[in-house]
Structures are given as C-alpha cells and as structure tokens.
ROLO-290412 format. One record per residue (C-alpha): residue in three letters; residue number from 1; x, y, z. Coordinates in Angstrom, 3 decimals. Layout:
BEGIN
<'ALA',NUM,<X,Y,Z>>
...
This chain:
BEGIN
<'MET',1,<-61.613,7.441,2.615>>
<'LEU',2,<-61.151,4.948,-0.569>>
<'SER',3,<-58.516,2.456,-1.050>>
<'ASP',4,<-56.595,2.961,-4.015>>
<'GLU',5,<-58.323,-0.082,-5.453>>
<'GLU',6,<-61.665,1.743,-4.861>>
<'ARG',7,<-60.383,4.967,-6.847>>
<'ARG',8,<-59.403,3.253,-9.188>>
<'SER',9,<-62.243,1.557,-9.953>>
<'MET',10,<-64.284,4.437,-9.739>>
<'LEU',11,<-61.691,6.281,-12.677>>
<'GLU',12,<-62.324,3.431,-14.726>>
<'MET',13,<-66.252,3.389,-14.419>>
<'GLY',14,<-65.986,6.839,-15.090>>
<'GLN',15,<-64.432,6.408,-18.397>>
<'SER',16,<-67.148,3.719,-19.376>>
<'ALA',17,<-69.317,4.820,-21.960>>
<'ALA',18,<-71.661,1.808,-20.647>>
<'VAL',19,<-71.973,3.668,-17.153>>
<'ARG',20,<-72.247,7.507,-18.144>>
<'ALA',21,<-75.502,6.148,-20.397>>
<'GLU',22,<-77.107,4.381,-17.184>>
<'PHE',23,<-76.245,8.042,-15.219>>
<'ASP',24,<-77.532,9.655,-18.148>>
<'ARG',25,<-80.766,7.480,-18.184>>
<'VAL',26,<-81.147,8.167,-14.400>>
<'ARG',27,<-80.890,11.648,-14.623>>
<'ALA',28,<-83.613,11.767,-17.166>>
<'ALA',29,<-85.795,9.380,-14.856>>
<'GLY',30,<-85.192,11.910,-11.914>>
<'ARG',31,<-86.436,14.464,-14.278>>
<'GLN',32,<-89.840,12.740,-14.685>>
<'ALA',33,<-90.116,11.877,-11.116>>
<'ALA',34,<-93.162,14.020,-10.581>>
<'ARG',35,<-95.167,11.952,-13.027>>
<'LYS',36,<-96.776,8.753,-12.023>>
<'ILE',37,<-94.787,5.718,-13.025>>
<'ASP',38,<-96.377,1.864,-13.660>>
<'ALA',39,<-94.443,-0.885,-12.034>>
<'GLN',40,<-92.655,-1.733,-15.158>>
<'GLN',41,<-90.703,1.382,-14.925>>
<'LEU',42,<-90.092,1.142,-11.068>>
<'VAL',43,<-88.493,-2.225,-11.883>>
<'GLU',44,<-86.612,-0.980,-14.611>>
<'PHE',45,<-85.388,1.594,-12.347>>
<'LEU',46,<-84.021,-0.068,-9.311>>
<'THR',47,<-82.866,-2.878,-11.771>>
<'MET',48,<-80.539,0.039,-13.083>>
<'MET',49,<-79.831,1.505,-9.922>>
<'THR',50,<-78.673,-2.340,-8.419>>
<'ARG',51,<-76.106,-2.411,-11.415>>
<'LEU',52,<-74.589,1.185,-10.719>>
<'GLY',53,<-74.241,-0.043,-6.994>>
<'GLY',54,<-71.427,-2.862,-7.698>>
<'ASP',55,<-71.422,-6.474,-7.046>>
<'ARG',56,<-70.865,-6.365,-3.008>>
<'ILE',57,<-73.115,-5.145,-0.311>>
<'ARG',58,<-70.838,-3.599,2.284>>
<'PRO',59,<-71.733,-4.170,5.973>>
<'ARG',60,<-72.552,-1.286,8.127>>
<'PRO',61,<-72.096,-1.219,11.911>>
<'PHE',62,<-75.147,-1.310,13.886>>
<'VAL',63,<-75.592,2.214,15.872>>
<'PRO',64,<-77.419,2.365,19.101>>
<'TYR',65,<-79.862,5.498,19.385>>
<'THR',66,<-80.119,6.137,22.967>>
<'ARG',67,<-82.074,9.201,22.610>>
<'VAL',68,<-84.142,9.362,19.565>>
<'LEU',69,<-86.698,12.738,19.036>>
<'LEU',70,<-88.918,12.946,16.134>>
C-alpha cells in the first residue's frame, strides 16, 4: 500500500505536463521496440526511465529460494 505522501506525490506527477510528455515518449519508444536501436538511443531511454523512477531506491528484502525449478 502507498502512504499518503506517496499518493500525493503520484497525483502531482500525474498533473505535470513534463511527466506526461515523458510518458508519451516512453510509449512511442515502446512501439518502436522491434526495430534495432543504437547505443545513443539506449542511453536516452535509460536516462528517461531513471527520471521517471524517482530519487530514492527502495531496499528490498532478500527472498531465500529453497526450491528453484526452471
């Protein structure tokens, strides 16, 4: 569940024209996923995704797998 602060932050981001424009760019990039991209386009895409991800990295607990089937 999201905290009240996180909800507020997400609503504010949703109202931002800049964030909407970045999501439009990500959507357009997704449509072109079948074509080959060069290194510069990959760097631009990863930079855009980092901006959308936020400032902080949330630590995740380690999940011990006792039985792994492939």
